[in-house]
Backbone bond lengths (Angstrom), bond angles and torsions (degrees), N, CA, C in turn:
res aa  C-N    CA-C-N  psi(-1)  N-CA   C-N-CA  omega(-1)  CA-C   N-CA-C  phi
1 M - - - 1.497 - - 1.575 110.52 -
2 L 1.305 116.00 134.75 1.438 120.37 -179.03 1.519 110.16 -77.89
3 A 1.353 117.01 150.40 1.403 119.47 177.68 1.530 113.27 -58.52
4 G 1.319 116.78 130.95 1.422 122.37 -177.89 1.512 113.17 72.17
5 D 1.308 121.22 11.13 1.409 122.83 -176.60 1.495 107.53 -117.48
6 P 1.418 118.33 120.00 1.424 122.11 -177.32 1.499 115.43 -75.03
7 E 1.299 116.97 -10.28 1.490 120.99 -175.90 1.514 110.42 -77.33
8 D 1.369 113.46 132.74 1.420 123.73 176.33 1.553 108.89 -91.20
9 R 1.308 120.18 107.87 1.436 123.59 -178.41 1.530 114.58 -96.60
10 S 1.321 115.90 13.58 1.490 115.92 -169.74 1.534 112.07 -65.32
11 V 1.366 116.04 -23.86 1.487 116.24 -178.40 1.441 110.12 -68.52
12 L 1.342 122.04 -19.81 1.414 122.42 -174.94 1.538 112.83 -73.76
13 T 1.305 117.62 -19.38 1.495 119.63 177.20 1.536 111.78 -123.41
14 R 1.281 118.87 13.23 1.417 122.15 -178.46 1.521 110.17 -76.25
15 P 1.329 118.04 131.31 1.510 120.41 178.71 1.503 113.61 -64.75
16 A 1.314 116.67 148.42 1.481 121.59 176.34 1.518 103.56 -150.29
17 S 1.399 112.70 166.00 1.420 118.14 179.60 1.528 113.74 -67.85
18 A 1.294 114.91 159.17 1.477 119.53 177.44 1.553 109.78 -67.56
19 P 1.273 119.78 154.03 1.452 120.75 174.24 1.524 112.59 -67.74
20 D 1.329 117.32 162.15 1.452 122.67 178.71 1.512 112.36 -65.26
21 A 1.426 113.98 -32.41 1.414 117.74 -178.28 1.563 106.53 -160.73
22 V 1.306 113.24 165.04 1.551 120.10 174.31 1.493 103.31 -123.98
23 L 1.363 114.98 123.14 1.402 123.26 -175.73 1.548 108.98 -103.14
24 A 1.331 116.26 131.37 1.537 116.01 174.17 1.551 108.40 -96.19
25 Y 1.328 111.82 131.34 1.478 114.71 178.87 1.531 110.50 -115.18
26 G 1.344 119.73 7.54 1.426 123.16 177.32 1.547 107.77 -169.75
27 P 1.326 115.06 177.91 1.503 118.50 -176.37 1.499 116.76 -79.28
28 D 1.389 115.48 -22.63 1.417 118.29 -176.87 1.556 112.14 -70.27
29 A 1.365 113.28 149.60 1.513 116.25 -179.29 1.546 112.72 -55.35
30 E 1.345 116.11 -32.67 1.423 119.22 -177.05 1.532 114.38 -90.61
31 Q 1.291 117.33 0.44 1.482 121.57 177.29 1.504 108.80 -92.31
32 V 1.435 113.87 67.39 1.421 123.52 179.64 1.524 104.52 -134.62
33 A 1.385 112.72 167.42 1.498 118.47 177.88 1.516 106.84 -148.63
34 D 1.358 114.49 140.44 1.407 122.28 170.92 1.548 107.61 -77.03
35 V 1.368 114.81 142.44 1.449 121.56 177.64 1.472 112.15 -122.48
36 R 1.237 119.36 126.71 1.489 122.14 173.46 1.452 109.46 -122.17
37 I 1.363 118.71 128.62 1.461 122.20 -178.34 1.535 109.42 -107.22
38 A 1.323 117.52 122.04 1.484 122.39 178.26 1.531 108.74 -65.71
39 S 1.285 120.49 131.02 1.454 121.18 -178.13 1.511 110.19 -71.79
40 V 1.352 117.93 -28.23 1.464 121.52 -177.59 1.556 103.89 -134.61
41 S 1.307 118.58 120.33 1.433 122.84 -178.86 1.534 110.92 -142.93
42 P 1.313 120.06 129.77 1.437 123.77 -179.12 1.510 109.71 -59.18
43 P 1.324 119.15 144.17 1.527 123.83 176.41 1.509 109.65 -53.15
44 G 1.307 115.84 135.07 1.441 122.02 176.67 1.515 115.22 81.08
45 R 1.286 117.68 -0.07 1.441 116.73 177.73 1.487 114.29 -66.73
46 P 1.345 120.66 132.13 1.481 120.44 -174.92 1.505 112.71 -67.10
47 L 1.353 114.84 160.60 1.392 126.07 172.43 1.546 106.86 -87.01
48 L 1.373 115.94 134.16 1.489 117.62 174.76 1.502 114.03 -99.23
49 V 1.357 116.06 130.32 1.403 121.39 170.04 1.539 102.48 -103.52
50 V 1.353 113.43 117.18 1.529 117.97 -172.25 1.509 105.79 -113.19
51 V 1.399 113.73 125.17 1.392 122.06 -172.91 1.559 109.61 -110.52
52 H 1.348 115.35 123.23 1.522 120.47 -176.30 1.463 110.74 -76.59
53 G 1.301 111.25 158.54 1.506 120.87 176.08 1.488 110.94 -101.19
54 G 1.413 115.17 -155.99 1.406 120.17 -178.08 1.528 111.58 120.78
55 F 1.394 115.89 22.20 1.446 124.51 178.29 1.580 112.23 54.89
56 W 1.302 112.92 35.42 1.490 122.58 176.93 1.504 113.71 58.92
57 R 1.329 116.63 20.10 1.500 118.43 -174.72 1.558 111.31 -96.82
58 P 1.306 116.24 149.11 1.456 122.01 -173.16 1.515 115.64 -58.38
59 R 1.356 116.09 -28.18 1.480 119.17 -170.90 1.499 109.80 -76.56
60 F 1.326 121.56 -12.38 1.437 123.93 -179.14 1.545 109.15 -107.29
61 D 1.304 114.96 131.68 1.464 115.17 -176.94 1.540 108.73 -136.74
62 R 1.305 115.59 -173.48 1.465 122.59 -170.16 1.551 113.38 -69.95
63 L 1.394 117.40 -13.77 1.408 117.73 -170.68 1.538 114.99 -68.76
64 H 1.368 115.62 -20.79 1.478 118.94 179.00 1.508 111.63 -72.65
65 L 1.286 117.53 -14.22 1.529 121.36 179.01 1.497 110.67 -87.85
66 R 1.316 120.88 -3.40 1.468 119.41 -177.28 1.509 113.88 -61.35
67 P 1.331 121.05 -42.32 1.470 117.28 177.35 1.551 109.88 -61.12
68 M 1.301 119.28 -35.26 1.493 121.33 179.11 1.541 111.37 -65.11
69 T 1.381 114.86 -48.85 1.433 115.38 -175.43 1.503 110.13 -75.25
70 E 1.264 122.48 -27.43 1.465 124.59 170.92 1.487 109.53 -58.32
71 A 1.337 118.97 -48.84 1.455 121.55 178.55 1.531 112.19 -65.45
72 L 1.332 118.97 -37.59 1.445 121.38 178.35 1.517 110.12 -62.32
73 A 1.369 117.68 -46.00 1.466 121.67 179.04 1.438 112.15 -59.93
74 A 1.377 117.05 -40.39 1.510 119.69 -178.92 1.589 106.77 -69.33
75 A 1.250 119.85 -21.77 1.474 123.69 175.67 1.497 114.91 -89.83
76 G 1.382 117.00 0.89 1.431 119.96 173.28 1.544 114.07 100.08
77 W 1.354 117.00 12.15 1.471 120.32 178.61 1.552 110.11 -108.82
78 S 1.307 117.08 117.17 1.489 121.05 174.06 1.482 108.69 -76.43
79 T 1.323 120.49 141.67 1.406 123.37 -175.32 1.574 112.93 -134.33
80 V 1.253 114.46 148.87 1.495 124.39 170.07 1.517 106.40 -124.51
81 T 1.340 116.32 122.63 1.418 123.56 -177.95 1.443 112.18 -116.64
82 P 1.325 120.93 97.53 1.430 122.22 -172.60 1.594 111.05 -79.20
83 E 1.370 114.93 145.60 1.397 122.92 163.41 1.517 103.54 -86.93
84 Y 1.295 117.08 162.89 1.458 119.77 -179.58 1.614 105.99 -155.17
85 R 1.330 113.06 155.30 1.486 117.87 -176.59 1.561 105.50 -70.36
86 R 1.383 113.93 135.37 1.383 122.05 179.42 1.549 110.00 -126.72
87 V 1.275 115.13 86.42 1.468 120.97 -176.70 1.465 108.68 -116.92
88 P 1.295 123.49 108.09 1.442 126.40 178.21 1.534 113.38 -43.47
89 G 1.333 117.32 127.54 1.453 123.52 -179.09 1.521 115.75 81.66
90 H 1.325 115.82 5.16 1.428 119.23 176.00 1.537 112.46 -127.65
91 P 1.325 114.53 62.24 1.554 118.62 -175.01 1.448 115.60 -64.01
92 D 1.346 118.41 -24.42 1.505 119.75 -177.70 1.451 112.67 -67.30
93 A 1.363 119.37 -31.08 1.453 119.34 177.28 1.547 111.60 -68.97
94 T 1.364 114.18 -39.42 1.442 122.83 175.12 1.519 110.16 -52.54
95 V 1.329 113.87 -61.15 1.404 120.87 -178.71 1.456 115.56 -60.06
96 A 1.307 118.84 -40.19 1.478 124.75 174.33 1.535 110.14 -58.90
97 D 1.286 119.27 -43.60 1.472 122.03 -176.63 1.541 107.35 -65.77
98 V 1.279 120.58 -44.04 1.444 117.84 -176.16 1.547 109.82 -68.37
99 S 1.309 115.70 -36.91 1.493 118.27 176.05 1.504 111.54 -64.87
100 A 1.375 115.92 -41.30 1.482 117.32 176.43 1.464 115.40 -64.30
101 A 1.266 115.08 -34.21 1.529 120.55 179.54 1.545 107.22 -66.16
102 V 1.352 119.04 -47.50 1.451 121.14 179.43 1.510 111.36 -61.53
103 R 1.338 116.91 -42.65 1.482 119.75 178.61 1.537 110.71 -62.51
104 T 1.301 116.91 -42.61 1.460 120.18 -178.50 1.517 109.06 -63.05
105 V 1.295 115.93 -46.88 1.531 117.48 -178.84 1.506 109.48 -63.16
106 A 1.297 116.67 -40.99 1.504 119.77 -176.38 1.555 109.04 -68.72
107 G 1.335 120.64 -24.40 1.460 125.07 -174.15 1.541 110.10 -90.05
108 R 1.287 117.79 -10.73 1.513 119.27 -176.70 1.532 109.10 -73.10
109 P 1.384 116.48 144.46 1.474 119.06 -179.34 1.539 116.79 -53.01
110 E 1.383 112.68 -37.42 1.467 116.70 -175.67 1.575 112.06 -72.63
111 S 1.320 116.41 -14.56 1.424 120.95 179.87 1.569 113.87 -94.82
112 A 1.380 115.14 -1.95 1.420 116.73 -176.75 1.507 112.78 -58.10
113 G 1.321 115.04 128.35 1.466 122.54 179.38 1.492 115.32 72.10
114 R 1.300 116.02 7.15 1.531 119.86 -176.36 1.565 105.34 -100.09
115 P 1.313 115.81 130.21 1.529 118.31 175.61 1.488 109.25 -65.75
116 I 1.353 116.54 146.75 1.418 125.07 175.26 1.532 111.68 -113.07
117 L 1.324 116.45 123.60 1.467 119.21 175.32 1.556 106.77 -109.59
118 L 1.377 111.06 131.73 1.443 115.56 175.36 1.526 112.35 -94.02
119 V 1.321 115.57 128.78 1.483 121.36 179.88 1.495 107.17 -121.19
120 G 1.301 114.64 134.30 1.450 118.36 -176.46 1.478 111.98 -144.84
121 H 1.306 120.74 145.06 1.467 125.61 -177.42 1.513 109.65 -118.00
122 S 1.330 116.61 127.99 1.458 123.60 174.97 1.563 111.14 58.68
123 A 1.375 118.00 -113.59 1.442 117.44 175.67 1.561 111.64 -64.28
124 G 1.381 112.33 -34.29 1.524 117.17 174.15 1.527 109.96 -61.50
125 G 1.339 119.73 -30.18 1.457 122.79 176.11 1.515 111.99 -66.29
126 H 1.372 113.52 -39.52 1.474 118.18 172.13 1.505 112.44 -59.37
127 L 1.295 114.80 -45.85 1.537 121.05 -179.45 1.483 111.02 -65.31
128 A 1.376 118.53 -38.17 1.412 118.17 -179.11 1.567 110.21 -67.59
129 L 1.310 115.53 -43.95 1.427 119.60 -179.75 1.545 114.70 -63.39
130 Q 1.368 111.33 -42.71 1.494 115.60 178.85 1.491 112.41 -67.76
131 V 1.343 118.19 -39.34 1.461 119.43 -178.78 1.493 110.37 -69.84
132 A 1.361 119.43 -40.10 1.464 123.65 -176.68 1.526 105.88 -64.60
133 A 1.356 119.92 -34.78 1.517 119.43 179.19 1.482 111.08 -68.99
134 T 1.320 121.53 -18.75 1.462 121.16 -177.47 1.506 113.53 -110.69
135 L 1.352 116.80 -10.84 1.485 123.04 175.44 1.491 112.57 -119.57
136 N 1.338 114.28 48.11 1.474 118.61 -171.23 1.516 115.27 -57.35
137 S 1.334 117.51 -30.38 1.410 117.72 -177.27 1.533 112.18 -81.54
138 T 1.232 118.77 -5.98 1.527 124.68 -177.05 1.505 112.94 -103.26
139 V 1.312 118.87 -31.65 1.452 122.96 -170.35 1.542 108.42 -108.52
140 A 1.370 114.99 124.54 1.411 119.57 -176.29 1.532 110.25 -85.27
141 G 1.301 121.14 -22.34 1.429 124.28 -177.72 1.481 110.07 -172.30
142 V 1.382 112.50 167.29 1.492 117.90 179.08 1.536 106.97 -134.59
143 L 1.260 115.09 140.84 1.453 123.89 168.85 1.531 106.79 -120.34
144 A 1.380 116.16 107.23 1.451 120.37 -178.35 1.505 109.40 -102.38
145 L 1.266 117.67 123.31 1.468 122.87 -179.61 1.513 112.64 -106.29
146 A 1.354 116.01 111.30 1.406 122.88 -177.06 1.560 111.83 47.26
147 P 1.385 113.17 53.77 1.495 116.54 -172.69 1.506 114.68 -78.07
148 V 1.324 116.60 150.64 1.452 122.02 165.67 1.558 108.83 -80.23
149 A 1.308 113.46 73.49 1.461 120.26 -167.16 1.509 113.51 -85.39
150 D 1.304 118.94 -11.01 1.455 122.53 179.00 1.536 109.51 -133.32
151 L 1.230 116.75 96.45 1.490 122.00 -172.62 1.495 113.80 -60.62
152 R 1.370 117.74 -40.53 1.418 118.64 -177.82 1.469 111.92 -67.50
153 R 1.381 116.32 -38.94 1.410 119.83 176.09 1.541 115.04 -65.55
154 A 1.349 113.63 -40.33 1.402 122.31 178.71 1.611 108.65 -64.65
155 Q 1.198 115.74 -39.18 1.481 123.06 178.45 1.555 109.11 -64.64
156 A 1.330 116.77 -45.07 1.502 121.03 -177.42 1.531 103.99 -65.62
157 L 1.306 120.61 -38.64 1.456 120.03 179.18 1.517 117.22 -79.95
158 R 1.327 112.19 -0.27 1.491 120.68 177.47 1.482 112.92 52.59
159 L 1.358 113.74 42.52 1.483 119.11 -178.80 1.557 108.16 -62.25
160 G 1.383 112.43 147.95 1.491 119.67 176.86 1.500 112.17 55.51
161 D 1.316 121.85 39.86 1.434 123.42 -179.57 1.580 111.57 53.83
162 D 1.277 112.93 54.43 1.482 121.11 177.91 1.549 110.48 67.04
163 A 1.290 115.18 41.65 1.466 117.19 -177.01 1.568 113.28 -68.23
164 V 1.329 117.78 -29.94 1.430 118.15 179.40 1.564 112.88 -67.05
165 A 1.326 113.74 -43.61 1.399 118.26 177.66 1.580 114.02 -63.86
166 D 1.292 110.09 -37.98 1.521 117.47 179.59 1.552 106.30 -67.68
167 F 1.264 119.94 -45.15 1.498 121.63 178.91 1.472 114.10 -62.20
168 L 1.354 119.17 -48.40 1.432 122.62 -173.86 1.607 110.93 -79.18
169 G 1.293 117.31 -32.83 1.417 121.87 -171.76 1.535 113.23 71.56
170 T 1.299 117.59 19.90 1.456 122.95 -178.57 1.590 104.37 -166.26
171 D 1.329 113.03 175.44 1.506 117.22 177.58 1.527 108.19 -72.96
172 A 1.384 111.53 143.71 1.516 118.37 -179.37 1.443 113.00 -56.72
173 A 1.358 119.49 -30.58 1.435 120.37 179.52 1.511 114.89 -65.96
174 E 1.352 116.11 -17.20 1.484 120.73 177.11 1.536 112.28 -84.37
175 R 1.313 117.90 -9.72 1.503 119.73 -178.19 1.482 112.10 -125.59
176 R 1.340 114.86 61.44 1.486 120.10 176.12 1.522 110.93 -58.28
177 D 1.362 113.65 -28.85 1.489 118.06 -175.83 1.552 112.88 -67.37
178 L 1.313 115.25 -19.80 1.486 119.49 176.90 1.487 115.75 -106.30
179 D 1.307 116.53 9.91 1.461 120.07 -176.47 1.513 111.66 -108.30
180 P 1.400 116.45 105.52 1.451 117.03 -175.56 1.503 119.05 -50.47
181 V 1.358 118.83 -33.76 1.374 124.17 -178.20 1.538 110.73 -68.27
182 R 1.327 117.45 -21.98 1.534 120.44 -177.69 1.541 111.10 -108.48
183 L 1.341 115.13 5.76 1.472 117.97 176.68 1.609 108.44 -100.90
184 P 1.305 115.67 164.22 1.462 117.48 174.03 1.529 109.11 -60.98
185 A 1.318 113.73 151.98 1.514 116.48 177.49 1.546 108.85 -66.14
186 P 1.322 114.91 147.29 1.497 115.78 175.06 1.557 109.92 -62.25
187 A 1.293 112.31 154.11 1.493 117.24 -177.49 1.538 110.87 -67.58
188 G 1.280 117.00 -39.10 1.441 121.48 178.74 1.483 116.62 -77.92
189 A 1.287 116.24 169.03 1.556 119.35 -179.56 1.521 108.65 -63.40
190 V 1.321 114.99 144.37 1.511 123.05 177.12 1.538 106.43 -121.17
191 R 1.279 116.24 129.94 1.483 121.54 164.82 1.506 109.59 -125.16
192 V 1.324 110.18 141.37 1.513 120.11 -179.05 1.523 108.15 -120.93
193 L 1.356 117.01 128.43 1.412 121.66 170.39 1.580 108.28 -111.38
194 H 1.332 117.21 133.89 1.391 116.81 -179.54 1.509 111.50 -145.95
195 G 1.349 117.68 136.58 1.444 117.73 -177.28 1.487 113.61 -77.30
196 T 1.318 115.34 137.46 1.439 121.08 -174.88 1.556 111.65 -68.18
197 A 1.355 114.80 -24.48 1.479 119.21 -179.91 1.509 109.68 -106.11
198 D 1.284 120.94 20.64 1.524 121.45 -177.20 1.469 108.74 -63.12
199 G 1.380 116.96 118.05 1.439 119.68 174.20 1.505 114.93 -100.38
200 I 1.405 116.41 7.86 1.470 119.95 -179.39 1.543 105.88 -105.09
201 V 1.292 120.41 -49.41 1.489 122.19 171.20 1.506 105.67 -129.16
202 P 1.316 113.87 102.71 1.500 120.09 -177.38 1.504 112.40 -57.58
203 I 1.381 113.87 147.17 1.440 118.95 -174.59 1.615 110.80 -61.46
204 E 1.333 116.19 -19.82 1.520 118.97 179.68 1.518 112.31 -59.83
205 V 1.412 114.50 -24.97 1.524 116.50 178.55 1.527 111.72 -67.23
206 S 1.325 111.86 -42.46 1.514 115.07 177.25 1.539 112.12 -70.91
207 E 1.343 115.54 -36.92 1.438 117.95 174.80 1.556 114.54 -58.36
208 A 1.313 116.05 -39.39 1.443 123.73 175.29 1.547 109.29 -57.63
209 Y 1.345 114.95 -45.56 1.502 119.69 178.13 1.518 111.40 -62.08
210 G 1.294 115.47 -43.12 1.474 118.45 179.84 1.500 114.62 -66.20
211 Q 1.322 117.31 -29.14 1.527 120.50 177.42 1.525 108.98 -67.65
212 V 1.291 120.31 -31.61 1.395 123.47 179.14 1.517 114.47 -88.24
213 H 1.316 116.39 -30.62 1.475 121.97 179.81 1.524 104.75 -125.53
214 P 1.376 118.53 80.52 1.424 122.64 -174.70 1.601 114.43 -67.06
215 A 1.341 116.10 -15.74 1.407 117.72 176.13 1.518 112.91 -70.48
216 A 1.269 116.69 -22.63 1.545 121.89 179.92 1.525 103.12 -67.40
217 V 1.353 114.33 135.65 1.505 120.21 175.43 1.524 111.05 -94.12
218 L 1.353 116.06 111.20 1.449 117.07 178.35 1.564 110.14 -97.18
219 T 1.267 116.00 126.97 1.476 121.43 177.78 1.475 110.23 -117.77
220 P 1.315 119.99 112.84 1.445 122.85 174.98 1.519 109.02 -72.28
221 V 1.310 114.75 140.95 1.520 119.81 -178.11 1.531 105.18 -128.97
222 A 1.279 116.57 130.62 1.498 121.06 179.19 1.513 108.43 -62.80
223 G 1.374 116.30 119.75 1.428 116.45 -179.16 1.559 108.92 145.87
224 G 1.371 113.01 -175.20 1.413 119.54 -178.42 1.473 113.63 -101.03
225 H 1.371 113.50 -144.88 1.519 121.77 -167.12 1.568 108.67 -90.19
226 F 1.377 120.60 -41.18 1.387 119.29 -169.02 1.513 113.18 -94.19
227 G 1.318 119.52 -9.39 1.421 120.32 -177.33 1.532 114.20 -67.59
228 L 1.305 115.61 -20.65 1.518 119.46 174.34 1.475 116.66 -71.10
229 I 1.334 116.91 -13.50 1.491 120.81 173.34 1.512 111.01 -114.51
230 D 1.326 117.88 13.18 1.425 120.45 -176.38 1.521 110.04 -113.48
231 P 1.310 121.23 108.44 1.461 123.46 -179.07 1.569 112.30 -61.91
232 D 1.304 118.75 -15.46 1.482 123.15 -179.73 1.536 110.05 -90.69
233 S 1.272 117.53 -5.00 1.499 121.07 -172.69 1.506 109.39 -87.92
234 P 1.327 118.35 148.64 1.463 124.41 172.14 1.556 111.06 -59.57
235 M 1.335 117.46 -22.88 1.458 121.90 -178.79 1.569 110.18 -76.04
236 W 1.291 117.60 -22.37 1.484 120.88 -169.11 1.546 115.05 -56.69
237 P 1.343 119.57 -41.77 1.497 117.25 -174.27 1.607 109.65 -57.71
238 A 1.279 117.91 -26.71 1.484 118.17 178.18 1.596 111.29 -57.84
239 V 1.290 114.77 -33.11 1.505 119.19 -173.86 1.555 108.79 -67.85
240 P 1.334 119.97 -60.22 1.486 117.07 -179.76 1.498 111.47 -60.33
241 A 1.358 121.01 -32.90 1.485 120.24 175.49 1.499 112.80 -60.67
242 A 1.368 116.09 -39.95 1.448 118.71 175.15 1.490 116.10 -67.07
243 L 1.342 116.38 -35.45 1.424 124.12 178.31 1.526 108.97 -62.27
244 H 1.324 114.83 -46.77 1.460 121.91 -178.84 1.559 108.14 -58.91
245 A 1.318 114.89 -45.65 1.523 118.44 -177.01 1.530 108.28 -67.13
246 L 1.289 119.71 -39.89 1.415 119.92 -179.88 1.547 111.07 -67.70
247 S 1.354 115.75 -39.23 1.423 121.34 178.56 1.600 109.56 -59.45
248 A 1.198 115.47 -44.20 1.474 118.41 177.92 1.506 112.00 -64.03
249 A 1.391 114.70 -44.84 1.433 117.56 -178.95 1.530 114.32 -67.01
250 G 1.315 115.32 -25.98 1.460 120.61 -176.00 1.534 114.89 -93.17
251 G 1.310 118.57 7.59 1.433 119.58 177.92 1.575 113.41 87.01
252 G 1.322 114.27 16.32 1.488 114.75 178.55 1.504 111.86 -91.23
253 E 1.313 115.78 -132.24 1.448 118.84 -176.87 1.513 112.59 -62.21
254 V 1.313 116.30 152.96 1.485 119.27 175.50 1.477 107.27 -102.08
255 P 1.352 114.05 121.83 1.504 116.02 -175.86 1.489 110.62 -66.35
256 S 1.352 113.87 144.57 1.496 117.67 179.44 1.519 110.97 -79.99
């Protein structure tokens, strides 16, 4: 934890088991995805495509989500966690990679007939919402965790040391096609969890998304930014609860 910073970042460097497999979805070295298979999973339970955050910057990769996906697999959720190209000023490559990963997962024989839920944290929440809005027939629902869901607002707040401008290479107003708050709502159900004390991406960013897309269910959770991907955090139970709700809404498992 940094001095004067209430955020617990320990999950970012916590060890976890290796994935069950690594799937290539394209020719680039970063077009790969970790796969974890739940040993026991209820019939009809959706497959999760989990998109990591890190303000779209190259130094943050999918490895920090391994404790999260390990816990999800133990709870009966199979996951695919894509890496994606993160080149400042080239956002289209990033978005194309996440879209390609979702299409690849959906097209695999073992995914036939199985709903896909997109889960994304922080910048990964932005990507999950953006991709779901453009791949409506593929994605059954979205769980966005502390998402950068309004690029213009995030840019005005200068989140992540001007991360939005670095990512886009232009003003956010010029890329409405990449801004979830300015895109049509995804066809599937959308749930948003956001920490009330989040000092990395303030909850007002998710509230702005909810004002434009009122069908999205925003649930404030007491805590900060990283607790939503940390299975050891008091915030964590909100995540599987939201997944169960999305699964039921999207035609997956029927809760007991």
